[in-house]
Each structure stands twice: as structure tokens, then as C-alpha cells.
Predicted model as a PDB file, atoms N, CA, C, CB and O in Angstrom, pLDDT in the B-factor column:
MODEL        1                                                                  
ATOM      1  N   MET A   1     110.979 157.566  50.942  1.00 89.00           N  
ATOM      2  CA  MET A   1     111.952 158.315  50.193  1.00 89.00           C  
ATOM      3  C   MET A   1     113.229 157.486  50.141  1.00 89.00           C  
ATOM      4  CB  MET A   1     112.198 159.716  50.824  1.00 89.00           C  
ATOM      5  O   MET A   1     113.628 156.888  51.141  1.00 89.00           O  
ATOM      6  N   THR A   2     113.855 157.451  49.003  1.00 92.00           N  
ATOM      7  CA  THR A   2     115.115 156.734  48.842  1.00 92.00           C  
ATOM      8  C   THR A   2     116.245 157.736  48.649  1.00 92.00           C  
ATOM      9  CB  THR A   2     115.045 155.749  47.646  1.00 92.00           C  
ATOM     10  O   THR A   2     116.151 158.638  47.817  1.00 92.00           O  
ATOM     11  N   ILE A   3     117.302 157.574  49.417  1.00 93.00           N  
ATOM     12  CA  ILE A   3     118.462 158.458  49.332  1.00 93.00           C  
ATOM     13  C   ILE A   3     119.625 157.679  48.723  1.00 93.00           C  
ATOM     14  CB  ILE A   3     118.845 159.028  50.739  1.00 93.00           C  
ATOM     15  O   ILE A   3     119.916 156.556  49.134  1.00 93.00           O  
ATOM     16  N   ARG A   4     120.282 158.284  47.743  1.00 94.00           N  
ATOM     17  CA  ARG A   4     121.440 157.649  47.121  1.00 94.00           C  
ATOM     18  C   ARG A   4     122.675 157.865  47.980  1.00 94.00           C  
ATOM     19  CB  ARG A   4     121.668 158.198  45.701  1.00 94.00           C  
ATOM     20  O   ARG A   4     122.883 158.952  48.520  1.00 94.00           O  
ATOM     21  N   ILE A   5     123.484 156.841  48.101  1.00 93.00           N  
ATOM     22  CA  ILE A   5     124.753 156.913  48.824  1.00 93.00           C  
ATOM     23  C   ILE A   5     125.857 156.779  47.780  1.00 93.00           C  
ATOM     24  CB  ILE A   5     124.863 155.788  49.945  1.00 93.00           C  
ATOM     25  O   ILE A   5     125.940 155.749  47.111  1.00 93.00           O  
ATOM     26  N   PRO A   6     126.710 157.796  47.623  1.00 94.00           N  
ATOM     27  CA  PRO A   6     127.753 157.751  46.589  1.00 94.00           C  
ATOM     28  C   PRO A   6     128.702 156.558  46.773  1.00 94.00           C  
ATOM     29  CB  PRO A   6     128.555 159.054  46.602  1.00 94.00           C  
ATOM     30  O   PRO A   6     128.932 156.094  47.890  1.00 94.00           O  
ATOM     31  N   ALA A   7     129.229 156.090  45.678  1.00 94.00           N  
ATOM     32  CA  ALA A   7     130.196 154.998  45.709  1.00 94.00           C  
ATOM     33  C   ALA A   7     131.466 155.446  46.428  1.00 94.00           C  
ATOM     34  CB  ALA A   7     130.524 154.518  44.276  1.00 94.00           C  
ATOM     35  O   ALA A   7     131.865 156.608  46.342  1.00 94.00           O  
ATOM     36  N   GLN A   8     132.086 154.520  47.129  1.00 92.00           N  
ATOM     37  CA  GLN A   8     133.339 154.796  47.817  1.00 92.00           C  
ATOM     38  C   GLN A   8     134.367 153.761  47.399  1.00 92.00           C  
ATOM     39  CB  GLN A   8     133.147 154.794  49.355  1.00 92.00           C  
ATOM     40  O   GLN A   8     134.045 152.586  47.218  1.00 92.00           O  
ATOM     41  N   LEU A   9     135.591 154.200  47.248  1.00 92.00           N  
ATOM     42  CA  LEU A   9     136.677 153.305  46.863  1.00 92.00           C  
ATOM     43  C   LEU A   9     137.814 153.413  47.863  1.00 92.00           C  
ATOM     44  CB  LEU A   9     137.177 153.625  45.442  1.00 92.00           C  
ATOM     45  O   LEU A   9     137.977 154.439  48.523  1.00 92.00           O  
ATOM     46  N   GLU A  10     138.598 152.352  47.970  1.00 90.00           N  
ATOM     47  CA  GLU A  10     139.806 152.387  48.775  1.00 90.00           C  
ATOM     48  C   GLU A  10     140.970 152.794  47.900  1.00 90.00           C  
ATOM     49  CB  GLU A  10     140.072 151.024  49.443  1.00 90.00           C  
ATOM     50  O   GLU A  10     141.036 152.424  46.728  1.00 90.00           O  
ATOM     51  N   ALA A  11     141.886 153.556  48.469  1.00 92.00           N  
ATOM     52  CA  ALA A  11     143.082 153.963  47.732  1.00 92.00           C  
ATOM     53  C   ALA A  11     144.040 152.779  47.624  1.00 92.00           C  
ATOM     54  CB  ALA A  11     143.777 155.169  48.424  1.00 92.00           C  
ATOM     55  O   ALA A  11     144.126 151.944  48.524  1.00 92.00           O  
ATOM     56  N   ARG A  12     144.740 152.729  46.529  1.00 87.00           N  
ATOM     57  CA  ARG A  12     145.755 151.698  46.315  1.00 87.00           C  
ATOM     58  C   ARG A  12     147.110 152.377  46.206  1.00 87.00           C  
ATOM     59  CB  ARG A  12     145.449 150.850  45.037  1.00 87.00           C  
ATOM     60  O   ARG A  12     147.192 153.577  45.943  1.00 87.00           O  
ATOM     61  N   GLU A  13     148.152 151.621  46.404  1.00 82.00           N  
ATOM     62  CA  GLU A  13     149.509 152.150  46.279  1.00 82.00           C  
ATOM     63  C   GLU A  13     150.184 151.556  45.052  1.00 82.00           C  
ATOM     64  CB  GLU A  13     150.337 151.851  47.548  1.00 82.00           C  
ATOM     65  O   GLU A  13     149.975 150.392  44.712  1.00 82.00           O  
ATOM     66  N   TYR A  14     150.986 152.364  44.403  1.00 78.00           N  
ATOM     67  CA  TYR A  14     151.767 151.910  43.261  1.00 78.00           C  
ATOM     68  C   TYR A  14     153.194 152.360  43.509  1.00 78.00           C  
ATOM     69  CB  TYR A  14     151.206 152.471  41.895  1.00 78.00           C  
ATOM     70  O   TYR A  14     153.425 153.487  43.947  1.00 78.00           O  
ATOM     71  N   GLU A  15     154.133 151.503  43.238  1.00 74.00           N  
ATOM     72  CA  GLU A  15     155.531 151.806  43.530  1.00 74.00           C  
ATOM     73  C   GLU A  15     155.964 153.117  42.882  1.00 74.00           C  
ATOM     74  CB  GLU A  15     156.428 150.668  43.053  1.00 74.00           C  
ATOM     75  O   GLU A  15     155.770 153.326  41.685  1.00 74.00           O  
ATOM     76  N   TRP A  16     156.548 153.990  43.686  1.00 75.00           N  
ATOM     77  CA  TRP A  16     157.008 155.305  43.215  1.00 75.00           C  
ATOM     78  C   TRP A  16     158.118 155.120  42.193  1.00 75.00           C  
ATOM     79  CB  TRP A  16     157.503 156.182  44.401  1.00 75.00           C  
ATOM     80  O   TRP A  16     159.053 154.351  42.411  1.00 75.00           O  
ATOM     81  N   ARG A  17     158.008 155.831  41.077  1.00 74.00           N  
ATOM     82  CA  ARG A  17     158.995 155.765  39.990  1.00 74.00           C  
ATOM     83  C   ARG A  17     159.278 154.331  39.572  1.00 74.00           C  
ATOM     84  CB  ARG A  17     160.296 156.443  40.411  1.00 74.00           C  
ATOM     85  O   ARG A  17     160.432 153.918  39.455  1.00 74.00           O  
ATOM     86  N   ASN A  18     158.223 153.592  39.354  1.00 67.00           N  
ATOM     87  CA  ASN A  18     158.314 152.194  38.944  1.00 67.00           C  
ATOM     88  C   ASN A  18     158.679 152.143  37.469  1.00 67.00           C  
ATOM     89  CB  ASN A  18     156.978 151.436  39.214  1.00 67.00           C  
ATOM     90  O   ASN A  18     157.809 152.290  36.610  1.00 67.00           O  
ATOM     91  N   ASP A  19     159.951 151.938  37.167  1.00 71.00           N  
ATOM     92  CA  ASP A  19     160.428 151.984  35.780  1.00 71.00           C  
ATOM     93  C   ASP A  19     160.033 150.761  34.959  1.00 71.00           C  
ATOM     94  CB  ASP A  19     161.921 152.124  35.767  1.00 71.00           C  
ATOM     95  O   ASP A  19     159.849 150.866  33.746  1.00 71.00           O  
ATOM     96  N   ASP A  20     159.902 149.606  35.602  1.00 71.00           N  
ATOM     97  CA  ASP A  20     159.621 148.413  34.794  1.00 71.00           C  
ATOM     98  C   ASP A  20     158.127 148.159  34.581  1.00 71.00           C  
ATOM     99  CB  ASP A  20     160.241 147.203  35.446  1.00 71.00           C  
ATOM    100  O   ASP A  20     157.756 147.367  33.715  1.00 71.00           O  
ATOM    101  N   ARG A  21     157.278 148.811  35.351  1.00 71.00           N  
ATOM    102  CA  ARG A  21     155.820 148.669  35.229  1.00 71.00           C  
ATOM    103  C   ARG A  21     155.401 147.199  35.194  1.00 71.00           C  
ATOM    104  CB  ARG A  21     155.319 149.383  33.964  1.00 71.00           C  
ATOM    105  O   ARG A  21     154.530 146.815  34.413  1.00 71.00           O  
ATOM    106  N   SER A  22     156.022 146.384  36.039  1.00 73.00           N  
ATOM    107  CA  SER A  22     155.733 144.949  36.037  1.00 73.00           C  
ATOM    108  C   SER A  22     154.350 144.620  36.597  1.00 73.00           C  
ATOM    109  CB  SER A  22     156.785 144.217  36.835  1.00 73.00           C  
ATOM    110  O   SER A  22     153.786 143.578  36.262  1.00 73.00           O  
ATOM    111  N   SER A  23     153.800 145.484  37.437  1.00 76.00           N  
ATOM    112  CA  SER A  23     152.455 145.230  37.956  1.00 76.00           C  
ATOM    113  C   SER A  23     151.470 146.215  37.325  1.00 76.00           C  
ATOM    114  CB  SER A  23     152.428 145.346  39.508  1.00 76.00           C  
ATOM    115  O   SER A  23     151.739 147.411  37.220  1.00 76.00           O  
ATOM    116  N   ASP A  24     150.339 145.682  36.916  1.00 81.00           N  
ATOM    117  CA  ASP A  24     149.311 146.513  36.280  1.00 81.00           C  
ATOM    118  C   ASP A  24     148.583 147.353  37.319  1.00 81.00           C  
ATOM    119  CB  ASP A  24     148.306 145.639  35.509  1.00 81.00           C  
ATOM    120  O   ASP A  24     148.548 147.016  38.503  1.00 81.00           O  
ATOM    121  N   ILE A  25     148.016 148.434  36.859  1.00 83.00           N  
ATOM    122  CA  ILE A  25     147.154 149.246  37.713  1.00 83.00           C  
ATOM    123  C   ILE A  25     145.798 148.543  37.802  1.00 83.00           C  
ATOM    124  CB  ILE A  25     147.005 150.717  37.155  1.00 83.00           C  
ATOM    125  O   ILE A  25     145.232 148.148  36.782  1.00 83.00           O  
ATOM    126  N   VAL A  26     145.282 148.389  39.015  1.00 87.00           N  
ATOM    127  CA  VAL A  26     144.017 147.687  39.253  1.00 87.00           C  
ATOM    128  C   VAL A  26     142.868 148.667  39.081  1.00 87.00           C  
ATOM    129  CB  VAL A  26     143.985 147.044  40.674  1.00 87.00           C  
ATOM    130  O   VAL A  26     142.876 149.750  39.665  1.00 87.00           O  
ATOM    131  N   LEU A  27     141.884 148.287  38.280  1.00 93.00           N  
ATOM    132  CA  LEU A  27     140.692 149.100  38.069  1.00 93.00           C  
ATOM    133  C   LEU A  27     139.569 148.589  38.956  1.00 93.00           C  
ATOM    134  CB  LEU A  27     140.264 149.083  36.583  1.00 93.00           C  
ATOM    135  O   LEU A  27     139.367 147.381  39.074  1.00 93.00           O  
ATOM    136  N   ASP A  28     138.847 149.496  39.573  1.00 93.00           N  
ATOM    137  CA  ASP A  28     137.729 149.138  40.441  1.00 93.00           C  
ATOM    138  C   ASP A  28     136.409 149.445  39.739  1.00 93.00           C  
ATOM    139  CB  ASP A  28     137.817 149.893  41.788  1.00 93.00           C  
ATOM    140  O   ASP A  28     136.368 150.187  38.757  1.00 93.00           O  
ATOM    141  N   GLU A  29     135.350 148.869  40.252  1.00 94.00           N  
ATOM    142  CA  GLU A  29     134.000 149.142  39.772  1.00 94.00           C  
ATOM    143  C   GLU A  29     133.314 150.085  40.760  1.00 94.00           C  
ATOM    144  CB  GLU A  29     133.182 147.819  39.598  1.00 94.00           C  
ATOM    145  O   GLU A  29     133.426 149.903  41.972  1.00 94.00           O  
ATOM    146  N   LEU A  30     132.613 151.078  40.252  1.00 94.00           N  
ATOM    147  CA  LEU A  30     131.837 151.973  41.107  1.00 94.00           C  
ATOM    148  C   LEU A  30     130.436 151.396  41.276  1.00 94.00           C  
ATOM    149  CB  LEU A  30     131.779 153.414  40.509  1.00 94.00           C  
ATOM    150  O   LEU A  30     129.784 151.027  40.299  1.00 94.00           O  
ATOM    151  N   ALA A  31     129.987 151.324  42.512  1.00 93.00           N  
ATOM    152  CA  ALA A  31     128.643 150.812  42.789  1.00 93.00           C  
ATOM    153  C   ALA A  31     127.967 151.747  43.792  1.00 93.00           C  
ATOM    154  CB  ALA A  31     128.695 149.341  43.338  1.00 93.00           C  
ATOM    155  O   ALA A  31     128.336 151.795  44.965  1.00 93.00           O  
ATOM    156  N   GLU A  32     126.985 152.474  43.311  1.00 93.00           N  
ATOM    157  CA  GLU A  32     126.222 153.376  44.178  1.00 93.00           C  
ATOM    158  C   GLU A  32     125.190 152.566  44.949  1.00 93.00           C  
ATOM    159  CB  GLU A  32     125.533 154.504  43.352  1.00 93.00           C  
ATOM    160  O   GLU A  32     124.575 151.647  44.410  1.00 93.00           O  
ATOM    161  N   GLU A  33     125.011 152.916  46.208  1.00 94.00           N  
ATOM    162  CA  GLU A  33     124.015 152.239  47.032  1.00 94.00           C  
ATOM    163  C   GLU A  33     122.866 153.198  47.338  1.00 94.00           C  
ATOM    164  CB  GLU A  33     124.651 151.710  48.345  1.00 94.00           C  
ATOM    165  O   GLU A  33     122.927 154.384  47.014  1.00 94.00           O  
ATOM    166  N   SER A  34     121.834 152.671  47.959  1.00 96.00           N  
ATOM    167  CA  SER A  34     120.717 153.525  48.368  1.00 96.00           C  
ATOM    168  C   SER A  34     120.134 152.978  49.662  1.00 96.00           C  
ATOM    169  CB  SER A  34     119.623 153.602  47.255  1.00 96.00           C  
ATOM    170  O   SER A  34     120.324 151.811  50.004  1.00 96.00           O  
ATOM    171  N   THR A  35     119.425 153.840  50.370  1.00 95.00           N  
ATOM    172  CA  THR A  35     118.744 153.441  51.597  1.00 95.00           C  
ATOM    173  C   THR A  35     117.393 154.149  51.649  1.00 95.00           C  
ATOM    174  CB  THR A  35     119.606 153.778  52.861  1.00 95.00           C  
ATOM    175  O   THR A  35     117.240 155.247  51.116  1.00 95.00           O  
ATOM    176  N   THR A  36     116.444 153.533  52.275  1.00 95.00           N  
ATOM    177  CA  THR A  36     115.106 154.103  52.388  1.00 95.00           C  
ATOM    178  C   THR A  36     114.989 154.858  53.709  1.00 95.00           C  
ATOM    179  CB  THR A  36     114.020 152.997  52.288  1.00 95.00           C  
ATOM    180  O   THR A  36     115.388 154.359  54.761  1.00 95.00           O  
ATOM    181  N   VAL A  37     114.439 156.062  53.637  1.00 90.00           N  
ATOM    182  CA  VAL A  37     114.256 156.906  54.814  1.00 90.00           C  
ATOM    183  C   VAL A  37     112.779 157.263  54.914  1.00 90.00           C  
ATOM    184  CB  VAL A  37     115.145 158.196  54.741  1.00 90.00           C  
ATOM    185  O   VAL A  37     112.160 157.664  53.928  1.00 90.00           O  
ATOM    186  N   THR A  38     112.223 157.115  56.101  1.00 91.00           N  
ATOM    187  CA  THR A  38     110.839 157.495  56.339  1.00 91.00           C  
ATOM    188  C   THR A  38     110.825 158.783  57.150  1.00 91.00           C  
ATOM    189  CB  THR A  38     110.060 156.362  57.071  1.00 91.00           C  
ATOM    190  O   THR A  38     111.366 158.833  58.255  1.00 91.00           O  
ATOM    191  N   LEU A  39     110.206 159.823  56.601  1.00 85.00           N  
ATOM    192  CA  LEU A  39     110.082 161.097  57.304  1.00 85.00           C  
ATOM    193  C   LEU A  39     108.713 161.125  57.970  1.00 85.00           C  
ATOM    194  CB  LEU A  39     110.268 162.317  56.330  1.00 85.00           C  
ATOM    195  O   LEU A  39     107.686 161.265  57.307  1.00 85.00           O  
ATOM    196  N   ASN A  40     108.717 160.988  59.307  1.00 92.00           N  
ATOM    197  CA  ASN A  40     107.447 160.946  60.010  1.00 92.00           C  
ATOM    198  C   ASN A  40     107.379 161.959  61.151  1.00 92.00           C  
ATOM    199  CB  ASN A  40     107.205 159.559  60.543  1.00 92.00           C  
ATOM    200  O   ASN A  40     106.480 161.889  61.989  1.00 92.00           O  
ATOM    201  N   LYS A  41     108.327 162.901  61.189  1.00 92.00           N  
ATOM    202  CA  LYS A  41     108.336 163.949  62.209  1.00 92.00           C  
ATOM    203  C   LYS A  41     108.834 165.241  61.580  1.00 92.00           C  
ATOM    204  CB  LYS A  41     109.223 163.546  63.425  1.00 92.00           C  
ATOM    205  O   LYS A  41     109.596 165.226  60.613  1.00 92.00           O  
ATOM    206  N   ASP A  42     108.390 166.364  62.145  1.00 91.00           N  
ATOM    207  CA  ASP A  42     108.951 167.655  61.752  1.00 91.00           C  
ATOM    208  C   ASP A  42     110.189 167.877  62.618  1.00 91.00           C  
ATOM    209  CB  ASP A  42     107.897 168.836  61.919  1.00 91.00           C  
ATOM    210  O   ASP A  42     110.099 167.838  63.845  1.00 91.00           O  
ATOM    211  N   ILE A  43     111.324 168.104  62.001  1.00 88.00           N  
ATOM    212  CA  ILE A  43     112.547 168.323  62.763  1.00 88.00           C  
ATOM    213  C   ILE A  43     112.966 169.781  62.633  1.00 88.00           C  
ATOM    214  CB  ILE A  43     113.679 167.380  62.281  1.00 88.00           C  
ATOM    215  O   ILE A  43     112.678 170.433  61.629  1.00 88.00           O  
ATOM    216  N   TYR A  44     113.646 170.284  63.651  1.00 92.00           N  
ATOM    217  CA  TYR A  44     114.086 171.680  63.621  1.00 92.00           C  
ATOM    218  C   TYR A  44     115.288 171.844  64.523  1.00 92.00           C  
ATOM    219  CB  TYR A  44     112.949 172.636  64.051  1.00 92.00           C  
ATOM    220  O   TYR A  44     115.633 170.955  65.301  1.00 92.00           O  
ATOM    221  N   SER A  45     115.920 173.000  64.402  1.00 95.00           N  
ATOM    222  CA  SER A  45     117.005 173.399  65.274  1.00 95.00           C  
ATOM    223  C   SER A  45     116.740 174.856  65.634  1.00 95.00           C  
ATOM    224  CB  SER A  45     118.421 173.200  64.593  1.00 95.00           C  
ATOM    225  O   SER A  45     116.474 175.668  64.748  1.00 95.00           O  
ATOM    226  N   ALA A  46     116.807 175.209  66.944  1.00 95.00           N  
ATOM    227  CA  ALA A  46     116.484 176.568  67.369  1.00 95.00           C  
ATOM    228  C   ALA A  46     117.540 177.060  68.354  1.00 95.00           C  
ATOM    229  CB  ALA A  46     115.071 176.628  68.007  1.00 95.00           C  
ATOM    230  O   ALA A  46     118.084 176.292  69.147  1.00 95.00           O  
ATOM    231  N   VAL A  47     117.815 178.366  68.281  1.00 95.00           N  
ATOM    232  CA  VAL A  47     118.771 179.000  69.177  1.00 95.00           C  
ATOM    233  C   VAL A  47     118.162 180.315  69.642  1.00 95.00           C  
ATOM    234  CB  VAL A  47     120.157 179.226  68.476  1.00 95.00           C  
ATOM    235  O   VAL A  47     117.645 181.088  68.836  1.00 95.00           O  
ATOM    236  N   ALA A  48     118.226 180.567  70.946  1.00 94.00           N  
ATOM    237  CA  ALA A  48     117.717 181.843  71.481  1.00 94.00           C  
ATOM    238  C   ALA A  48     118.765 182.929  71.239  1.00 94.00           C  
ATOM    239  CB  ALA A  48     117.380 181.725  73.016  1.00 94.00           C  
ATOM    240  O   ALA A  48     119.954 182.708  71.473  1.00 94.00           O  
ATOM    241  N   ILE A  49     118.326 184.104  70.770  1.00 94.00           N  
ATOM    242  CA  ILE A  49     119.233 185.237  70.568  1.00 94.00           C  
ATOM    243  C   ILE A  49     118.675 186.456  71.281  1.00 94.00           C  
ATOM    244  CB  ILE A  49     119.436 185.532  69.056  1.00 94.00           C  
ATOM    245  O   ILE A  49     117.473 186.544  71.533  1.00 94.00           O  
ATOM    246  N   THR A  50     119.550 187.389  71.602  1.00 93.00           N  
ATOM    247  CA  THR A  50     119.095 188.622  72.263  1.00 93.00           C  
ATOM    248  C   THR A  50     118.723 189.637  71.193  1.00 93.00           C  
ATOM    249  CB  THR A  50     120.197 189.202  73.219  1.00 93.00           C  
ATOM    250  O   THR A  50     119.033 189.450  70.016  1.00 93.00           O  
ATOM    251  N   GLU A  51     118.059 190.708  71.604  1.00 88.00           N  
ATOM    252  CA  GLU A  51     117.662 191.746  70.656  1.00 88.00           C  
ATOM    253  C   GLU A  51     118.841 192.629  70.262  1.00 88.00           C  
ATOM    254  CB  GLU A  51     116.551 192.600  71.248  1.00 88.00           C  
ATOM    255  O   GLU A  51     118.755 193.365  69.279  1.00 88.00           O  
ATOM    256  N   GLU A  52     119.914 192.568  70.994  1.00 78.00           N  
ATOM    257  CA  GLU A  52     121.087 193.390  70.693  1.00 78.00           C  
ATOM    258  C   GLU A  52     121.749 192.818  69.508  1.00 78.00           C  
ATOM    259  CB  GLU A  52     122.062 193.472  71.871  1.00 78.00           C  
ATOM    260  O   GLU A  52     122.770 193.340  69.059  1.00 78.00           O  
TER     261      GLU A  52                                                      
ENDMDL                                                                          
END                                                                             
């Protein structure tokens, strides 16, 4: 089974109230990754509860 891993980006900073706009805004590329997972066991989670 292949599971998709969503693309992640780092935040960038841009000068607050930058009136001259001398530096351009940098555009990033999104790249989704994937990983292969082998399911070879039954997994579960159990909790004991009282009848009350």
C-alpha cells in the first residue's frame, strides 16, 4: 500500500509595510511525497470498562 504525504513548505518573511517592494515574493513548488506501508498484522486498541 502506498500512502501519500502532503507537501510541506517553510514560511517566509516579507518586510512589514514594504512601500518600495524592492524584493520580489518568492514562489515555491509543491511536491507531494509517498511511502510504502506493508500491513502484516491486525492492530487494535482496547480499554476495559465497568458495567456502570
